[in-house]
NULOFI-415133 format. One record per residue (C-alpha): x, y, z. Coordinates in Angstrom, 1 decimal. Each point is the difference from the previous one (the first is absolute). Last residue first. Layout:
! residues N
     px     py     pz
      X      Y      Z
...
This chain:
! residues 737
     px     py     pz
    3.2   22.9   -1.8
    3.6   -0.8    0.9
    0.3   -2.7   -2.6
    1.9   -3.0    1.2
    3.5   -1.2   -0.9
    2.0   -3.1    1.0
    3.7   -0.4   -0.4
    2.1   -3.1   -0.7
    3.8    0.0    0.2
    3.1   -1.4   -1.5
    1.4    3.5   -0.7
   -2.5    2.9    0.6
   -2.2    1.0   -2.9
   -0.4    3.8   -0.3
   -3.1    1.2   -1.8
   -1.2    1.8   -3.1
   -3.8   -0.2    0.2
   -2.9   -1.4   -1.9
   -3.3    0.7   -1.7
   -1.0   -0.8   -3.5
   -2.6    2.4   -1.6
    1.8    0.5   -3.3
    1.1    3.5    1.1
    1.6   -1.5    3.0
   -1.6   -0.1    3.5
    2.5    0.7    2.8
    0.7   -2.1    3.1
    1.8    1.8    2.9
    2.1   -2.2    2.3
    0.2    0.0    3.8
    2.1   -1.2    3.0
    3.2    1.6   -1.0
    0.2   -2.2   -3.1
    2.4   -2.7    1.1
    3.5   -0.9    1.0
    0.6   -0.7    3.7
    2.8   -2.5   -0.4
   -2.0   -2.9    1.6
    0.2   -1.5    3.5
   -3.8    0.0    0.6
    0.0    3.4    1.7
    2.3    1.2   -2.7
   -2.7   -0.3   -2.6
    0.9   -2.2   -2.9
   -3.2   -2.1    0.5
   -2.2    3.0   -0.8
   -3.5    0.1    1.3
   -2.9    2.6   -0.1
    1.5    2.2   -2.7
   -2.8    2.5   -0.5
   -1.4    0.7   -3.4
   -1.0    3.5   -1.1
   -2.2    0.5   -3.0
   -0.6   -1.8   -3.2
   -1.6   -3.3   -0.5
    0.8   -3.8   -0.2
    3.7    0.6   -0.1
    2.6   -0.7   -2.7
    3.6    0.3    1.3
    2.7    1.8   -1.9
    3.4   -0.4    1.8
    1.8    3.2    0.5
    2.4   -1.5    2.5
    1.0   -3.7    0.2
    2.3   -1.2    2.8
    1.5   -3.2   -1.4
    0.1   -3.1    2.2
   -2.5   -1.7   -2.3
   -3.4   -1.5    1.0
   -1.9    3.3   -0.1
   -3.6   -0.7    1.2
   -2.9    2.4   -0.3
   -3.3   -0.4    1.8
   -3.0    2.3   -0.6
   -2.8    0.0    2.5
   -3.5    1.1   -1.1
   -2.2    1.9    2.4
   -3.2   -1.9    0.8
   -3.6    0.1   -1.3
    0.4   -3.3   -1.7
    3.4   -1.6    0.5
    3.2    0.6   -1.9
    3.6   -1.1   -0.1
    2.3    1.7   -2.6
    3.0   -1.4   -1.7
    3.7    0.7   -0.5
    2.9   -2.2   -0.9
    3.6    1.1   -0.7
    2.8   -2.3   -1.1
    1.6    2.9   -1.8
    0.7   -1.7   -3.3
   -3.2   -2.2    0.3
   -2.4    2.9    0.2
   -2.9   -2.1   -1.2
   -2.7    0.1    2.7
   -0.3    3.6    1.1
   -3.5    1.2    1.0
   -1.6   -3.5    0.5
   -3.4   -0.2    1.4
   -1.4   -1.9    3.0
   -3.2    0.1    2.0
   -2.3   -0.9   -2.8
    1.9   -3.3   -0.3
   -1.6   -1.3    3.2
    1.6   -2.0    2.8
    1.8    2.8    1.8
   -2.8    2.4   -0.7
   -0.6    1.4    3.6
    3.7   -0.4    0.9
    2.3    2.8   -1.3
   -2.8    2.3   -1.1
   -1.5   -0.3    3.5
    3.0    1.9    1.5
    0.3   -0.4    3.7
    0.7   -3.7    0.1
    2.7    0.1   -2.6
    1.5    3.1    1.5
    0.0   -1.6    3.5
    1.7   -3.2   -1.4
    2.5    1.9   -2.0
    0.9    2.2    3.0
    0.7   -3.1    2.1
    2.0   -1.6   -2.8
    2.0    3.2   -0.3
    0.7    0.1    3.7
    1.3   -3.5    0.0
    2.3    0.8   -2.9
    1.3    3.1    1.7
    0.6   -2.1    3.1
    2.1   -2.3   -2.1
    1.9    2.8   -1.6
    0.4    1.9    3.2
    1.5   -2.8    2.2
   -1.7   -0.7    3.3
   -2.6   -2.1   -1.8
    2.7   -2.6   -0.7
   -0.2   -1.3    3.6
   -3.3   -1.6   -0.9
    1.8   -2.8   -1.8
   -3.0   -2.4    0.0
   -0.1   -2.6    2.6
    1.6   -3.4   -0.4
   -0.5   -3.6   -1.2
   -2.7    0.7   -2.6
    2.7    1.6   -2.2
   -0.5    2.9   -2.3
    2.9    1.0   -2.3
    2.3    2.6    1.4
   -0.1    3.7   -0.9
   -3.3    1.0    1.6
   -1.4    2.8   -2.0
   -2.2    1.7    2.7
   -3.3   -1.1   -1.6
    1.6   -3.2   -1.2
    0.2   -1.3    3.5
   -3.5   -1.4    0.0
   -1.4   -1.1   -3.4
   -1.8    2.6   -2.0
   -3.5   -0.4   -1.5
   -1.9    2.7   -2.0
   -3.4    0.0   -1.7
    0.0    0.6   -3.8
    0.5    2.8   -2.4
    3.5    1.5    0.1
    0.6    3.1    2.2
    1.1   -2.1    3.0
    2.2   -2.1   -2.4
    1.8    3.1   -1.5
    0.4    1.4    3.5
    1.7   -3.3    1.1
    2.1   -0.1   -3.1
    1.3    3.6    0.3
    1.1   -0.7    3.6
    1.5   -3.3   -1.1
    2.0    1.6   -2.8
    1.2    2.8    2.2
    1.1   -2.4    2.7
    1.9   -2.2   -2.5
    1.4    3.0   -1.8
    1.6    1.4    3.1
    1.3   -3.4    1.0
    1.5   -0.6   -3.5
   -2.0   -1.2   -2.9
   -2.9   -2.3   -0.7
   -2.7   -0.9    2.5
   -0.3   -3.6    1.2
    1.9    0.6    3.2
   -2.6    2.5    1.1
   -2.7   -2.6   -0.3
    1.9   -2.6    1.9
    1.9   -2.8   -1.6
   -1.3   -2.7   -2.3
    2.2   -2.6    1.6
   -2.9   -2.1    1.3
   -1.9    2.9    1.5
   -1.0    3.6   -0.8
   -2.4   -0.3   -2.9
   -2.2   -2.8    1.6
   -0.5    2.2    3.0
   -2.2    2.3   -2.1
    0.2    3.1   -2.2
   -3.6   -0.6   -1.1
   -2.2    2.2   -2.1
   -3.6   -1.1    0.7
   -2.1   -0.2   -3.0
   -3.7   -0.1   -0.8
    0.3   -1.9   -3.3
    0.2    0.9   -3.7
    0.6    3.6    1.1
    3.8    0.0   -0.1
    0.1   -2.1   -3.1
    1.5    2.3   -2.6
    1.3    2.2    2.8
    2.6   -2.6    0.8
    1.7    0.5   -3.3
    1.1    3.6    0.8
    2.7   -0.7    2.6
    1.7   -2.9   -1.5
   -0.8    1.6   -3.4
    2.8    2.6    0.5
    2.7   -2.7   -0.2
    2.4    1.6   -2.4
   -0.3    3.3    1.7
    1.0   -1.8    3.2
    3.6   -0.6   -1.2
    1.6    3.1    1.4
   -2.0   -0.3    3.1
    1.9   -3.2    1.0
   -2.6   -2.7    0.3
   -1.3   -1.3    3.3
   -2.9    2.5   -0.2
   -1.3   -1.6   -3.2
    0.1   -3.5    1.4
   -1.8    1.3    3.1
   -2.7    1.6   -2.2
   -0.6   -3.1   -2.1
   -0.1   -2.5    2.8
   -2.2    2.0    2.3
   -2.5    1.1   -2.6
   -0.2   -3.5   -1.4
   -0.8   -1.4    3.5
   -3.1    2.2    0.3
   -1.5   -1.7    3.1
   -3.8   -0.6   -0.5
   -2.9    1.6    1.7
   -3.6   -0.7    1.1
    0.1   -3.6   -1.0
   -3.0   -1.6   -1.6
    1.6   -2.5   -2.3
   -1.7    1.6   -3.0
   -2.8   -1.3   -2.3
   -2.2    3.1    0.5
   -2.0   -1.6    2.8
    3.3   -0.8    1.7
    0.8    3.7    0.2
    3.3    1.3   -1.6
    3.3    0.0    1.7
    1.5   -3.0   -1.7
   -1.7    0.8   -3.2
    2.3   -1.6   -2.4
    3.0   -2.2    1.0
    3.0    2.0   -1.3
    2.5   -1.5    2.4
    1.5    1.0    3.4
   -2.9   -0.3    2.4
    0.3    1.2    3.5
   -3.7    0.5    0.5
   -1.5    2.6    2.3
   -3.2   -0.6    2.0
   -2.0    2.8    1.7
   -2.2    0.3    3.1
   -2.4    2.9    0.0
   -3.2   -1.9    0.5
    0.6   -3.3    1.8
   -1.5   -3.2   -1.2
   -1.0    1.0   -3.5
    3.4    1.1   -1.1
    1.7   -2.9    1.8
   -2.5   -2.6   -1.2
    0.2    1.1   -3.6
    3.8    0.1    0.1
    0.2   -3.5    1.4
   -2.5   -1.4   -2.6
    1.9    1.6   -2.9
    3.3   -1.3    1.3
   -1.3   -3.5    0.5
   -1.6    0.0   -3.5
    3.3    1.0   -1.5
    1.8   -2.6    2.0
   -2.3   -2.7   -1.3
    0.5    1.3   -3.6
    3.7   -0.4    0.2
    0.8    1.4   -3.5
    2.4   -2.1   -2.0
   -2.5   -1.3   -2.6
   -1.1   -3.4   -1.1
   -3.7    0.8    0.6
   -0.2   -2.1    3.2
    3.1    1.7    1.3
    3.5   -1.1   -1.1
    2.2   -2.0    2.4
    3.6    1.2    0.6
    3.5   -1.4   -0.1
   -0.2   -1.2   -3.6
    1.4    3.3   -1.5
    1.9    1.8    2.7
   -1.5    1.5    3.1
    0.5    3.4    1.7
   -3.8    0.7   -0.3
   -1.4   -2.6   -2.3
   -3.4   -0.2    1.7
   -0.3    3.8   -0.2
   -2.2    2.1    2.2
    1.3   -1.1    3.4
    3.7    0.9   -0.7
   -1.2    3.3   -1.4
   -1.7    0.8    3.3
    3.2   -0.2    1.9
   -1.1    1.9    3.1
   -3.4    1.4    0.6
    0.1    3.5    1.6
   -2.9   -0.2    2.4
   -1.8    3.2    1.3
   -1.4    2.0    2.8
    0.5   -2.5    2.8
   -2.8    0.3    2.5
    1.4   -2.8    2.1
   -3.1   -2.2    0.1
   -1.5    1.1   -3.3
    2.8    0.6   -2.4
    2.3   -2.6    1.5
   -2.6   -2.7    0.4
   -1.6    0.7   -3.4
    3.3   -0.8   -1.8
    0.4   -3.1    2.1
   -3.6   -1.1   -0.8
    1.0    0.3   -3.7
    3.0   -2.2    0.6
   -1.6   -2.9    2.0
   -3.1    0.2   -2.2
    2.1   -0.4   -3.2
    1.7   -3.0    1.7
   -3.4   -1.5    1.0
   -1.5    0.5   -3.5
    2.9   -1.9   -1.6
    1.1    1.2   -3.5
    2.3    2.6    1.4
    2.4   -2.7    1.1
    2.6    2.1    1.8
    3.6   -0.2   -1.3
    2.7   -1.6    2.1
    3.4    1.7    0.4
    3.4   -0.5   -1.5
    0.1    3.8   -0.7
    0.8   -0.1   -3.7
   -1.2   -3.5   -0.8
   -3.4    0.5    1.6
   -1.6   -3.4    0.7
   -3.7   -0.9   -0.4
   -0.8    0.2   -3.7
    2.9   -1.9   -1.7
    0.6   -1.4    3.5
   -3.2   -2.1   -0.4
   -1.7   -0.3    3.4
   -1.4    3.5   -0.1
    0.2    1.9    3.3
   -2.3    0.5    3.0
   -0.8   -3.7    0.3
    2.9   -2.0   -1.7
   -0.4   -3.0    2.3
    1.2   -1.0    3.4
   -2.5    2.3    1.7
    2.1    3.2   -0.5
    1.9   -1.1   -2.9
    1.7    3.4    0.1
   -1.9    2.3    2.3
    2.6    0.7    2.6
    1.8   -1.9    2.8
    2.3   -1.8   -2.5
    1.1    3.2   -1.7
   -1.0    0.0   -3.7
   -0.5    3.7   -0.3
   -3.2    1.5   -1.4
   -1.1    1.4   -3.4
   -2.1    2.6   -1.8
   -2.2    1.2    2.8
    2.7    2.4    1.5
   -1.3    3.2    1.3
    2.0    3.2    0.5
   -2.1    1.9    2.4
   -1.2    3.6   -0.4
   -0.6    2.4    2.9
   -1.6    3.4   -0.5
    1.1    3.1    1.8
   -2.7    2.5    1.2
    1.2    0.9    3.5
   -2.4   -2.3    1.8
    0.5   -2.6   -2.8
    3.6   -0.5    0.8
   -0.6   -0.4    3.7
   -2.7   -2.5   -0.7
    2.3   -1.9   -2.3
    2.7   -0.1    2.7
   -2.6   -1.1    2.7
   -1.0   -2.9   -2.2
    3.6   -1.0   -0.4
    0.4    0.0    3.7
   -3.1   -2.1    0.4
    1.6   -2.6   -2.1
    2.8   -0.6    2.6
    3.5    1.2   -0.3
    2.4    1.2   -2.8
    1.7   -3.2   -0.9
   -3.1   -2.0    0.8
   -1.1    0.3   -3.6
   -3.6    1.1   -0.6
   -1.9   -3.3   -0.3
   -2.7   -0.7   -2.6
    2.3   -0.9   -2.9
    2.2   -2.2    2.1
    2.8   -1.8   -1.8
    1.2    2.9   -2.1
    2.7    0.0   -2.6
   -0.2    3.7   -1.0
    0.7    1.1    3.6
    3.3    1.6   -0.8
    1.3   -3.4   -1.2
    3.2    0.9    1.8
   -1.7   -0.3    3.4
   -1.0   -3.7   -0.4
   -2.9   -1.5    1.9
   -2.9    2.1   -1.1
   -3.0    1.4    1.8
   -1.9    2.8   -1.8
    1.6    3.4   -0.2
    0.6   -0.1   -3.8
    1.8    3.2   -1.1
   -1.9    2.8    1.5
   -1.6    2.8   -1.9
   -0.4    3.3    1.8
   -2.4    2.5   -1.5
   -0.6    3.7   -0.5
    3.7    1.0    0.2
    0.5    3.7    1.1
    3.5   -0.4    1.5
   -1.1    1.4    3.4
   -3.0   -2.4    0.1
    2.2   -2.9   -1.1
    2.5    0.8    2.8
   -2.7    0.4    2.6
   -1.4   -3.5   -1.0
    3.4   -1.7   -0.1
    1.3    1.0    3.5
   -2.7   -0.5    2.6
   -1.8   -2.5   -2.1
    3.1   -2.0   -0.6
    0.5   -0.2    3.8
   -3.6   -1.2    0.4
    0.5   -2.6   -2.7
    3.1   -1.2    1.8
    3.5    1.0   -1.2
    2.2   -2.8   -1.0
    3.3   -0.9    1.6
    3.4    1.3   -1.2
    1.4    1.0    3.3
   -0.5    3.7   -0.7
   -3.7   -0.7   -0.6
   -1.1   -0.2   -3.6
   -1.2    2.3   -2.7
   -1.5   -0.6   -3.5
    1.5   -3.5    0.2
   -2.7   -2.3    1.4
   -3.0    1.9   -1.2
    1.1   -0.1   -3.6
   -1.7    3.2   -1.2
   -1.4    1.4   -3.3
   -1.0    3.6    0.4
   -3.0    0.6   -2.3
   -1.1    3.3   -1.5
   -3.7   -0.1   -1.0
   -1.6    3.3   -0.9
   -3.6   -0.6   -0.7
   -1.7   -0.3   -3.4
    0.6   -3.8   -0.5
   -1.1   -0.5    3.6
   -3.6    1.0   -0.9
   -1.4    1.3    3.2
   -2.8   -0.9    2.4
    1.4   -3.1    1.6
    3.4    1.7    0.3
   -1.4    2.9    2.1
   -2.2   -2.3    2.1
    2.9   -2.2    0.9
    2.2    2.9    1.2
   -2.9    1.7    1.9
   -1.0   -3.2    1.7
    3.6   -0.8    1.1
   -0.2   -0.2    3.8
   -0.2   -3.8    0.3
    0.0   -1.4    3.5
    1.8   -3.2   -0.8
   -0.8   -3.5    1.3
    1.1   -2.8   -2.3
   -1.4   -3.3    1.1
    2.5   -1.6    2.4
    2.8   -1.9   -1.6
    0.9   -3.7    0.4
    3.6   -0.2   -1.2
    1.4   -1.9   -3.0
    3.3   -1.8    0.3
    3.0    0.8   -2.2
    2.9    0.8    2.3
    2.9    1.5   -2.0
   -1.8    2.4   -0.1
   -2.3    1.8    2.4
   -3.1   -2.1    0.7
   -3.2    0.5   -1.9
   -3.2    2.0    0.2
   -3.3    0.1   -2.0
    0.3   -3.7   -0.9
   -2.0   -0.7   -3.1
    2.5   -2.3   -1.7
    0.7   -1.6    3.4
    3.6   -1.2    0.2
    0.6   -3.6   -0.9
    1.9   -2.7    1.9
    2.0   -2.1   -2.4
   -2.2   -2.7   -1.5
   -1.0   -3.2    1.7
   -0.2   -2.8   -2.7
   -3.2   -1.9   -0.4
    0.0    0.2   -3.8
   -2.9    2.5    0.0
    2.1    2.3    2.3
   -0.1    0.1    3.7
    0.0    3.6    1.1
    1.3    1.5    3.3
   -1.2    3.6    0.0
    1.9    2.7    1.9
   -0.4    1.8    3.3
    1.3    2.8    2.3
   -2.4    1.2    2.6
   -0.2    3.8    0.4
   -3.8    0.1    0.5
   -1.1   -2.9    2.1
   -0.7   -3.8   -0.5
   -2.5   -0.8    2.7
   -2.2   -2.0   -2.3
    1.2   -1.0   -3.4
   -2.9    0.2   -2.4
    0.8   -2.1   -3.0
   -0.1    0.4   -3.8
    1.1   -1.8   -3.2
   -1.1    1.5   -3.3
   -0.3   -2.4   -3.0
   -3.1    1.8   -1.1
   -2.9   -2.5   -0.1
    1.7   -2.5    2.3
    0.4    2.3    3.0
    2.8   -1.8    1.7
    0.2    0.3    3.8
    3.5    0.6    1.5
    2.5   -2.1    1.9
    0.8    1.8    3.2
    1.6   -2.7    2.1
    1.9   -2.2   -2.6
    2.0    2.8   -1.5
    2.2    0.4    3.1
    1.6    3.4    0.0
    0.1   -0.1    3.8
   -3.8    0.6    0.0
   -0.1    3.6    1.1
    3.5    0.6   -1.3
   -1.3   -0.4   -3.5
   -1.8   -2.4   -2.4
   -3.1    0.2   -2.1
   -0.7   -3.3   -1.6
   -0.8   -0.9   -3.6
   -0.6   -3.6   -1.1
   -0.2   -1.9   -3.3
    0.7    3.2   -1.9
   -1.4    0.5   -3.5
   -2.5    2.9    0.8
    2.5    2.1    2.1
   -1.8    3.3    0.7
    0.6    1.2    3.6
   -2.2    0.8    3.0
    0.9    0.7    3.6
   -2.4    1.3    2.6
    1.7    1.3    3.1
   -1.2   -0.2    3.6
   -2.4    1.4    2.5
   -2.9   -2.3    1.1
   -3.7    0.7    0.2
   -1.0   -2.0   -3.1
    2.7    1.8   -2.0
    1.7    3.2    1.2
    2.4    1.0   -2.7
    3.7    0.5   -0.8
    0.4   -0.4   -3.8
    2.7   -2.0   -1.7
    0.0   -0.4   -3.8
   -3.1   -0.3   -2.0
   -3.4    1.6    0.7
    0.5    3.7    0.4
    2.8    0.1   -2.6
   -2.4   -1.9   -2.3
   -2.2    3.1    0.0
   -0.8    0.4   -3.7
   -1.2   -3.6   -0.7
   -0.7   -0.1   -3.8
    2.0   -3.0   -1.0
   -3.1   -2.1   -0.5
    1.3   -2.8    2.2
    1.0    2.6    2.7
   -3.4    1.7   -0.3
   -1.9   -3.2    0.6
    2.2   -1.3    2.7
   -0.3    3.3    1.9
   -3.8   -0.3   -0.5
    0.1   -3.5    1.5
    1.6    1.2    3.3
    3.4    0.4    1.5
    0.3   -0.2    3.8
   -0.5   -3.7    0.4
   -1.5   -1.2    3.3
    2.2   -0.7    3.0
    0.6   -3.4    1.8
    3.1   -0.7   -1.9
    2.1    2.9    1.3
   -0.1   -1.5    3.6
    1.0    2.6    2.6
    3.1   -1.5    1.6
    0.9    0.5    3.6
    3.2   -0.9    1.8
    1.2   -2.1    2.9
    3.6   -1.0    0.9
    0.6   -2.1    3.1
    0.2   -3.3   -1.9
   -1.7    0.7   -3.4
   -3.4    1.5    0.1
   -2.4    1.4   -2.5
   -3.2    2.0    0.8
   -2.1    0.0   -3.1
   -2.3    2.7   -1.1
   -3.3   -0.3   -1.8
   -2.0    1.6   -2.8
   -3.5   -1.4   -0.4
   -1.9   -2.9   -1.4
   -3.2   -0.4    1.9
   -1.2   -1.9    3.1
    3.3   -0.1    1.9
    1.4   -2.5    2.4
    3.1   -1.3   -1.7
    0.9   -3.5   -1.0
    3.7   -0.5   -0.6
    2.9    0.2   -2.4
    3.7    0.7    0.2
    2.9    0.0   -2.5
    3.3    1.1    1.4
    2.8   -2.0   -1.5
   -0.8   -2.6    2.6
   -3.1   -1.0   -2.0
   -3.5   -0.7    1.3
    0.4    2.1    3.1
   -3.4    0.2    1.7
   -1.8    3.3    0.5
   -1.6    1.2    3.2
   -3.3    1.8   -0.4
   -2.1    3.1    0.2
    1.8    2.1    2.5
   -1.4    3.5    0.1
    2.6    2.7   -0.8
   -2.1    2.7   -1.7
    1.1   -1.2   -3.4
   -1.2   -3.5    0.8
    2.5   -2.5    1.3
    1.7   -3.2   -1.2
    2.7   -1.5    2.1
    3.2   -1.4   -1.5
    2.7   -2.3    1.4
    3.6   -0.9   -1.2
    0.4    3.0   -2.4
    3.1    0.4   -2.1
   -1.7    0.4   -3.3
   -3.6    1.1    0.4
   -2.4   -1.8   -2.5
   -3.6    0.4    1.0
   -3.2   -1.8    0.1
   -3.3    0.9    1.8
   -3.0   -2.3   -0.2
   -3.7    0.9   -0.1
   -3.1   -2.0    0.6
   -0.9   -3.7   -0.4
    0.3   -0.4   -3.8
    2.9    2.4   -0.4
    0.0    3.8   -0.5
    3.6    1.3   -0.1
    1.6    2.6    2.2
    3.5    0.7   -1.4
    1.9   -2.4   -2.2
   -1.3   -2.5   -2.5
   -1.8    1.7   -2.9
    2.0    3.2    0.6
    3.2   -2.0   -0.6
   -0.9   -0.5   -3.7
    2.7   -1.6   -2.2
    2.0   -1.4    2.9
    3.7   -0.1   -0.8
    1.5    1.7    3.0
    1.5   -3.1    1.5
   -2.0    0.2    3.2
   -3.2    0.8   -1.8
    0.6   -2.8   -2.6
    0.9   -2.5    2.7
   -3.2    0.8    1.9
   -2.0   -0.5   -3.2
    1.7   -3.3   -0.8
   -0.7   -1.2    3.5
   -3.7    0.4   -0.7
   -1.8    1.9    2.8
   -2.4   -1.7    2.4
   -2.7    2.2    1.6
    0.9    1.3    3.4
   -1.2   -2.1    2.9
   -3.1    0.7    2.0
    0.0   -1.2    3.6
    0.7    3.2    1.8
   -2.8    1.7   -1.8
    0.7    3.7    0.5
   -2.7    2.4    1.0
   -1.0    2.3   -2.8
    1.4    3.1   -1.6
   -1.6    2.9   -1.7
    2.2    2.8   -1.5
    0.1    3.2    2.0
   -0.9    3.0   -2.2
């Protein structure tokens, strides 16, 4: 609707403005530019005021181009004011001139606020669940004008301005409006389009201009080493994943097969020149590969924006922005949609424990310890030299919980694997006596972090049915994967770090000594059902001099491959969901490096291709046999058959599920081919050998039972069979009937 104007009064002069106020605008120190600039009601009508550096003359116009006044230059730096012929406050444009140059400026100070009192209320309360729709940069049409709304939390700042190419990075021209109740600064910047790079110029409480800050809620960022945020369009994706989401929403994930392929997107594969694949290129290659391999989920190391490649994404400066390394955010959405269309879930490694101290990031964001604790005994991580979030602030908790909702809701992510949970739970984590502050009860538990994790988990599980959370937690903290209402942290699953450490230590031993360390295999079953466990053979085990998975195995090359094959089948038969880091499925020899692609050339060699084929068959066997997955998290699904044969280093157990055929798993962790070995079995009859890691197709010696064994029932009622145990091998048996 056209705004009303009136005939100009050629004799009316603009109202006087104090020189100190003009100097404050020109110097970028004015505490409230919205009270002075734009269209202002004065005693005799309306005046227009603007600050346009470089202008020599300025004309005021309505949005439809009607001239409403010529403004007078009150300061040669570019401050203008003059009476305008309008009858109501309204958005205006200015036509600025300097010599022969002329340009238009739509005045940001003549627009109403975008945020409202309910936003303020929920922000103060810490219950706002759509902060990602309100904070950050959002292209909108406001009062009939296209532009971008910017909003950022900086309660202790003296001034906050949004700067970019659109204003020559001059913080004096788009100084923002402070919402006093919340400490949020906002401005509608007309004519700022999608794709614009920007940062925030913040003057701290001491009057010092801070290094330019990236937007904490930016949904897109520049490719490193550049660090600016980018105005992103609202995500538009034609989702085709209804069947996938509905399946997981209606099922109990604990009773489903979950086999996770852990991937570092920057080094799974690369172009021949070493550059990264885009999300669309990854979709073309990685999704079919995971389908062929039988994995149910892909878990990415952090894909949020981060400045330093060797951090692998764990030192993130942009929790809401998919990294620019692989293209625009829409590409990531297409990747997830492609996964879901073929039934593959996507899990993100998520890092709410700490953040890097890069100048453009969150550290001392408004000149004070805002997102972090001020006291380094609480706010600085000695291991990673990073800042620790202040989980006692509502705004910080909201920032993080909203981020979890952002990924699960907007990008349809199926789960979050939460990194470094142990570092969050303990106030003395990696600290010596005197280097930490006890909680209110004198203890070492970080009660604020506990409340944050509980709140985050409740919101994720209530916000999107079917989404899961997984804790990387390496201590004996109780009830990590139990519901919050039962006193738990509320995670769906927890990484079983003990399984990984104990079994890898066992497999690194020479087989002749394994009989003395039998408990490294059996001990894990004492706590295997205390949590809903994921068994992780993750990236952490194949970096920093630890060597690859195949290199960890004892013995010569033949024994290394046999050991690893036996170990993988042992793990896939063990209770718990599965996770394997990329490259280990084909026994990559070299330690993983983020700087290069995996050694895919190894697949041309039979032993490596045999390993890949085994992992593929393990995945499909695990998925096809409910006994192997339906009771992964319940003790009723596991029963030892052979637990104390130390001398032979043999282990056997049965996996069961109601109404399903049992599966018997037998592992022989010595290089001795054992014939006539008595194996107890759940019942008599013929049992089929459904998997044998010593099969020639996997690179083994071909020893076995000819595909079947016959179980007999003794006079005392015990059933079993005399079987052959291949060397350094695991076999699986299933009753034929």
